[in-house]
N, C-alpha and C positions, 0 to 999 in steps of 0.2 A: 464735397461730401459724396457726390455721385461716383466720383472716381474711386474713393476709398471703398464704398459699398460694392462697386463692381469688382475691385481687387479682392475683397474678402470672399465674394461669391466664387471667383475663379479659383482661389486657394482651396476653399472647402470642396468644390467640385473635383479638383485634382486629387485631393486626399481620398475622397469617396471612391473615385475611379480606380485607385490602387488597392482598395480593400482595407485600408488602414483606418482604424477608428480612434477617436480621442480617448475612449475608455473601454477596454475589453473586459467583459464580465468573466470572473474566475469561476469555473465549475468546481464545486466542492463535493467530494464524496467522502463520507465518514463510515467507518466500519463499526459494527456492534457485535457483541456476543450476548448470550442469554443470561444477563444478570441485571439487577436493579440499578447498579452504578451506571451501567451503559444506558439504560432506559432513561434515567433521570437526566443525564447529560443530553441525550437526544431531545427529550421533551423541552428542556430549558433553552436549548440553543437551536431549535429547529429552523428559525428564520435565517440562519447562516448555512443551512444544509440544502444542497440541490439533490443529491442522491444519497440514500442510505443503503449500506451493504451489510445486511445481517449475515453472519456466518451460520447458515441455517441447514444446508443440505449436505448429506454424505452419500458416497457411492461405495459399494463393495465390488468384488471382481466380476460379479454376474450382471453388473449394470443396474442393480437394485438401488433405488434412491429412498432415503428416509430423512425425516426432520420436519421442522415447522418454523413459521415466522410468527413472532409475538403479534397477536391481533391488535394490541395497542399501537404497535409501530405501523401496522397497515392502516389503522383508522386515522392516526395522527398525520401520516404521510398523505393520505387522501384529502384530509381537511386543509393541509398547508401546501398542497401541490408539490410534494417531495416525491421524486422518483424512487421506486424500490427495486434494487438490483441485488438479490441475494447471492451469496457465494456458494459454489458447489466444490466439495473437496473429496479427495480420496481418504477414506476413514483412516485416522491414525497416520496419515502420509505413508501408508504401507506400500512400499515399492513393488514387491513381488505381486501383490494383489492387483495393483494398477497396471502392471505389465500384462497380466492375464486379460484384463478388460480390454486393453489396447489391441490385443491380438485375437479377440473374439468378436466377430462381426455381429452376432446375435446380441451379445451383452451391450455393444455400442448402440445398436438400434433401440434396445430397451432403455438405455440411459437417455438418449436424445428424446424419446417419446415422453419420458418422465419429466424432463426439463420443460418441454413444450406444454405438458399438462399443468405444471405448476404455474407457468406464465399465464395461461388462460384462466386457471381457477382463481388466482389472486390479482388479475389485471396488473401484472408486473411490468416494469419498464423493460426488463430483460434479465439476463443471467451473467454472472462473472465466474469464469474458471479460476479456481485457486488450487489446482493440482500441483503438488510439490513432491520432492524426493523422487524425481524421474531420472532414470539412468540415461546417459547420453545416447546409448544405442537405440533408445525409443524416441529420439527427437523427431524423426520424420512421421512415424505413425501417430505421435501425439499431435503434430500439426494437422494431419489428415483428420483426426477425430474432432479437432477444433473447427475445421472447415465444414465437416459434415453437420456439426451442431449449428454453426453459423448459417449455413444454407437453409436449414429448416426454420430456425427462429426468424431470420430475416424475411423469409417467404410468408411468415405469419404475422409480420408487423412488430416483432420484438427485437431488442438490441442485444448485443453480446460484447463482452470485454474480457480481458484476462489480466490477472495479477501475475507478473513475471518476476522471477528471482533475478537480481542484477549481477552483472559481471563487467569488468573493465576491459576485457579483450578475450581473444580466443587462445591465448597462450596459457598453459596450465599453471605455471608458477614454479617456485624453487623447492617446495617441500612436499612431503607425503600428505600433509593436510591440504595444501593447495590442489593436489591431484585428486584427493577424495572429494572435496567440495565442488570441484569443477565437474567431475564425472557423475556425481550423484545428485547435485542440487542446481548448479548454475548453467551447465552446458546444453541442456535440452530445450532451450527456448530460442526458436528461430525468429528473432525480433522482426525482421523484414516481412516474412511471410505472415506472422501473426498480426502485424499492423495492417497489412493489405486485406486480411480476411475479416477482422473484427472492427468494431466501432472505435475502440481506443484500448491502450495498454496502461494499466496501473503499474508503473515501474516501482518495484519495492526497494527503493533506495534507503533501506534501513537494515539492521542486523549486520552492520559492518563488523562489529565485535559481539560475541555471544559467550555463553558458558563454555564453548569449545575453544575459545581463543584467549590470548592475553588480554588484560584490561585495556579498554579504549572506548571511543565514542560510539554510540549507537549508529550515528550517521554523521561523520565528519565532513565538512564542506569540501576539502580537497578530494576525498574519495568519491563523494557524490558527483563532483564535476568530472572526475575521470570516467565514471559510469555514464554520465550524460554524453560526454564527448564520443564515447564508443557507440552508444545507441543511436545518436543523431546521424551517424553515417548512413543508416538504413531506414530510419523512421522519422517522418516529419514531426515537428514540435506540436502540431495541431492534433496529433494522435496520442500524445503522451500526457498522462495524468501523473504528476510526480508524487511518489510515495513519501510521506512524512511521518515520523514517529511522535506520538504523545508520551510514550513510556520512557523511563530511565533504566539504568542498569547498575547492579552492584556486584562486586567480586569479593569473595571471602573464603577462608579455609573451610573445608568440608570433610566429612568422613562417611563413606558409603561403601557397602559391599566389602567390608574389612580392608578398606584402603583409604588413606588420606590423600586429598588432592585439592586443587583450587577449583572453586565453583563460582558460577554467576547466575543471576536470575533477573528478570525484568521486574520493575515495580512502578507504581504510579507516583505522581508528583508529591502528594501529601506524605506517602510512606518514605520517599527519598528524603524529604525535608525533615521528617521526624527522626529518622536514623541519624542524620547529620547533627541534629540538635542533641540527641541522646549522647553522642560521642564528642560533642563540642567541636565538630569538624567545620572548617571554613571552606566554602566554595570559592574557587578562583576561576576567572574567565580565561579560557584558552582562545586567544585571538586568531590562531591559525585554524583550529577545528571549529571555532564558533560554538563552544559549548562550555558549561561549567563543570569543573572537576573538584572532588573532595577526596583527599587521602588522609586517613586517620588511623590511629592505633587502637586495636581491640585486644587487650591482654598481650601487648607487645608484638602483635602481628598486624601488618599493614592491610587495610581494606580500602576499596576504591568505589566511588560512586560517580558516574557520569550522568549529569542531570540535564534532562530536556525540559526547558521552561519557555516562557514567553519570548525571552531574548533569543534563544537558539532557534525557536520556531520562526521568528521574524527574519533571521538570517537565511533560513531555508526558503521562506516565501520569496526572498530576493532572487533566488535562482529561477523561480517560476516566471517572474517578471523579466529577468535577464535573457532567458531563452525563449520566451513567448509560448510557454506550454498552455494546454487547454485548461489545466486545473491541477487539483491536488487530490490524493487518495490517502486518508489519514488512519493509521492504526493506533489506538482505537479510542472511541468515546469512553469517558470515565477515568482515563489516566492523566488528563491534562492539568496543567497549570491554568487556573481560571482566567488569567490575564491573556491567554492566547486568543480569546474571542474578540478582544478589542479591535485589532486591525481587520479581522474578518467582518465584524459588524460595521465598522466605519466604511468599508468598501461597498456596503449595500445600502447606504443612506441615500 
């Protein structure tokens, strides 16, 4: 018995010395917007939430910040020890306006001070950058702005993170669409530098397909793995919070601006299920993409829904475990299949 006890002691000691744990806690960040559906989901599932990210604050070209955080979220977070890390965005994802801010030192100073003031006023955990539609030529000045903000927040005891648009490489791709989305959306994020500067990166591994593309999954597993493989070349897994979608997507014919075209939009789980029921559509599981797909006829024209539900969410959680990421960043509360909370709750018992 003594030999066995000593053997177990040596094994445990060896494991602890390597930094490996038997069960690593998953850090969960969930985004909210200002509506009751979001708030109700937040309040109902708060025990599974470590960080809440309200999309609260906006900036204009002068570095002027406006917005607010729902007091109910602040109060509940304080009561349940949930960290509050609001998002700051360039209003309307206006690229020219954000370009002017990035090239105006006085506007940047005003913006940094506003973020620090918000952290102090509400006792926040920190701030998350969610600036998007940044032209690739502003890549370096954007990184400098992030560092300037990080230096100030860190010096005052606050955290900083960034929601980064994903890409699978630095090659533009075969089409005009690939060129446009790389130059205007994906190429401006220096993952290596951003990871070194901030506390973590929320890697937005969703929006693989949108209203601008052909129908397809919001976040197919093969595409997510391609993004992950590229980012892990420069960023340690411990600094990555993997972006997961709660929302689904529907494609259908549309007519706008005197022109007919294919359109798509995001929708929540209940709406997606309701549309499928209305048109008697059957969801089929795609075992490659790990998502459900329904194709159905609406007055002789095909429409498509790619459904994000508990099964697809579980498949994506598998990537977090596979690569040892620090956690997940989920867009957004209120869109989910209620069953997604089961594996998250079980992991906290």
